[in-house]
C-alpha positions in Angstrom: 125.0 29.2 112.0 122.1 31.4 111.5 120.2 31.7 108.3 120.7 34.7 105.9 117.5 36.7 105.9 116.0 37.9 102.6 113.0 40.2 102.7 110.3 40.4 100.1 107.5 42.9 99.5 104.1 41.7 98.3 103.1 45.1 96.9 99.3 45.2 96.4 97.3 47.8 94.6 93.7 47.7 93.5 93.6 43.9 94.2 96.7 43.3 92.1 100.1 42.0 93.1 103.4 43.4 91.7 105.9 40.9 90.3 109.5 41.8 89.2 111.5 39.9 86.6 115.1 39.2 87.6 118.1 39.9 85.3 120.8 38.4 87.6 122.4 36.2 88.7 122.4 34.2 85.5 120.7 31.2 87.1 117.8 33.4 88.2 117.5 35.6 85.1 114.0 35.6 83.6 112.3 34.3 86.8 109.8 36.5 88.5 109.9 37.4 92.2 108.8 39.7 95.0 111.0 42.9 95.1 113.4 42.9 98.1 116.8 41.5 99.1 119.2 40.7 101.8 119.0 42.4 105.2 122.3 44.2 105.8 124.1 44.1 109.2 122.5 46.6 111.7 119.3 46.9 109.6 115.9 45.7 110.6 113.9 43.5 108.2 111.5 46.4 107.7 114.2 49.0 107.0 115.9 46.6 104.6 112.6 46.1 102.7 111.9 49.8 102.4 115.5 50.4 101.2 115.4 47.6 98.7 112.1 48.8 97.1 113.5 52.3 96.9 116.7 51.0 95.1 115.1 48.4 92.9 111.8 50.1 92.0 112.2 53.8 92.8 109.2 53.8 95.1 108.4 54.5 98.8 106.3 51.8 100.4 104.4 51.4 103.6 104.5 47.9 105.0 101.4 46.0 106.1 101.1 42.5 107.6 103.7 39.8 107.6 102.8 36.9 105.3 103.4 33.6 107.0 106.6 32.9 108.9 110.0 32.1 107.3 109.8 30.8 103.8 112.8 28.5 103.0 114.7 29.4 99.8 117.7 27.2 99.9 119.9 25.8 102.7 121.0 28.8 104.9 118.6 31.3 103.2 115.1 32.1 104.3 112.6 34.7 103.1 110.3 36.9 105.2 107.5 38.6 103.3 105.3 41.6 104.1 102.3 43.0 102.3 103.0 46.6 101.2 101.5 49.5 99.3 103.2 52.2 97.3 102.9 55.6 98.9 105.1 57.5 96.5 106.3 56.8 93.0 105.5 54.4 90.2 107.3 51.0 90.3 110.1 50.9 87.6 112.7 48.1 87.0 115.7 50.2 88.1 118.1 47.6 89.6 118.2 43.8 89.3 115.1 43.6 87.2 114.1 43.9 83.5 110.4 44.3 84.0 107.6 44.7 86.5 104.1 43.6 86.1 100.8 43.9 88.0 98.9 40.6 88.3 95.3 40.2 89.2 94.1 37.1 91.1 93.4 35.2 87.9 96.8 36.2 86.4 99.1 35.2 89.3 100.5 32.2 87.5 100.9 33.9 84.1 104.6 34.5 85.0 107.3 32.1 86.0 107.8 32.7 89.7 110.9 31.6 91.5 110.1 28.2 93.1 110.7 29.6 96.6 108.1 32.3 96.0 105.3 30.0 94.8 104.0 29.1 98.3 103.8 32.8 99.2 101.9 33.5 95.9 99.4 30.7 96.8 98.8 32.4 100.2 98.5 35.8 98.7 96.0 34.6 96.2 93.5 33.9 99.0 94.1 37.4 100.3 93.6 39.0 96.8 90.3 37.1 96.3 88.7 38.4 99.5 
């Protein structure tokens, strides 16, 4: 059986990373994550990520480089992350989130990231500091 693919956007602006606070499902409520979601049948990873950011944040994004390979989330679920920048709109917590927050390199761990996102945050910290 193939893994379910979840895509995440590491949206970066002015040396800061965007984090979004989940409202559901209940076991994930309150945790912070990269905006994104599951890839639908017939959709590319990139198309799914652009769609998810439009639905969740009300923004149009432009994708940059892929961050690492596949990041394990739980059995049967892996995450693929791309850097991104907002090209239209201002991120708002429209769907699945209660808040969004821009974090500088020294603030990255001021929020409670989902455990699966922490290795990605660590890799992005190096990128933000250069």
